[in-house]
N, C-alpha and C positions, 0 to 999 in steps of 0.2 A: 469974076470966072478965073480960073484957074488955066496959066497960061504955060505948055511944057516947053524946056528949050534943051539943048544937046546935052545939058550937065545935069538934067533934073527927069528925064524920060526914061534913062535906063533902069531909075533907081526907084522909078514908079512903077514899072514892069518887075521890076523886081520884089516890091512890098506885095504889089499884087497876088505873085506866086507865092509868096509865104502865107498870104492870108488864104487862100488856095489850097496849099501843102497842109496848116492848120486842120483843116474840116475835112479834105481826105484823112487825114491821122483819124481824126474824131470818126469818122464815118468806117475804117475799113476797117483799123485795128482797137477801137475804144478808147483812142487817146495816149495809151501807153507809152507813145515813143513823143509825144505831144514838147518834152522838156527839152528834146537835140534842137528845136526850135525859136528854143529861149536862150536868153543872155542869163549866166550862170548865176547873177542875183535876180530875175525875174519875181516878180510880185504878180501872183496869178489869182483875181480876184474869183470866187464862185459861190454866190448866194451872199457875199460879201464878208466871206472868210477869205481872209488872203494865204497862199500857198506860196512863199518866199522861198527860191533856188530852185534848180533842177530836180533836187533828191524829193522837198517835198512838193512839187508838180508829179511826180512821178509816183509817190506813194498814195495821192489823191488818185491817180486812174489805177492804180495795182487794187486800192481798198473796194474803187468802181466796180472792177472787173468780179471781183472776189462775191461783192453783193451780187451783182449779175447772176453768178455762177449759182447764189445759195437762193436769189428769190425770184427770180424769171423763168419763164415756161422752157423748159429744156435746160436754162442755163443759160441762155441766149437772149440778147436784145438789139433787136435790128433798128438803125438809124441812119437818117441822112441830112444833111444841113446844108440849105440854099445858101449862100451869100450873095448877096448882092449890093448896088448902091456903096461900092468900095470907094472912095475918095482919101488916096494919100496925099499927108500937106507936107512937103518936106522942110526943114526947116535949117537944119545944114546939113554938111558932107555926111553926117556919120549920125543924126536924128530926126526923126521921122515919126509923126500921128498918122492913122490910120483908122478911118472911122467908118461901119457898115454895117449894114443888116443880116441878122441871122434869124435862120426861119428854119425848126428842127421840128423834122417830123420822127416819132419815132414807138415804138412799141415792145412787149416782151414777147420771145419767142422769134423762132427763124420768119424768113420773108417768104412769102409773101404776107405782110400783116391786113388783115382782116377788118371791114370796119369801123379805118379813122375815119372821124367824121372830120378835124383840121388839124393844124397844127398843134406840136404840143408844145410851143412857145417860140415868141417872136420877140427878138431881144433888140436895141440899139448896142453894136459894140464898138470900144476905144482899146488898139493897142497901139503903145508907144514902143517906138522898134527901134534899133540900136546897130548901129555896123559893128561888130564884134571883131576882135585883135587879127580873124582872117578872112576880115574884107563882106562878112555873108552878114545880111540884115538880118536879124533874131528879135524875138519878142522880148522889150523888157519890163514891160506892163500890159496885163491882160483886166480889161473889166465891163461889165456889159449889165444893162439896164432894160428887166423885161417890161415889153410895152403888153403884149396879149400873155396869157396863160390859160393851157388849154388845162384837163383833168387827167393829169397821169402823177400818181400818187408815189412813184421810184423817181421822175424828175423832181417834183416838188418838192421832195423830203431829202435831196441833194444840193442843190443849186437854187432854188430858189429862196431870194430875201420873203421873210413873213412881212 
């Protein structure tokens, strides 16, 4: 059992908020600003493909936004992420691992999405986090392992390992 103390409780809350900010950014802005939550040298793995550094992460989400514009109904994709079972493990004052579950619901077109049967994907996620020089926790590594994969060709083509 994890026991929090005066030295780790604030870090734990800050790390949980980092994860929640990440999910909010994905849902509201399609991830276009996710790189601001990452370290300069972040290794951001999506579907087994490494996007290393803030520029590469921004390029991935900009490319995704363009694919949405060209391929999805009305150039829009609606998505929401449920983040649960967030568990922060603090190694030292500047390093932590956060494990959590991601449940993604998504569909092409504007909200409300109709006839959704279930989640698009359910995955176990891991973030290695590091306190940056400005003393703010940032994502140094993101990786996830799909547990359940729905039938969404757009998502499956871009981030699900074959």
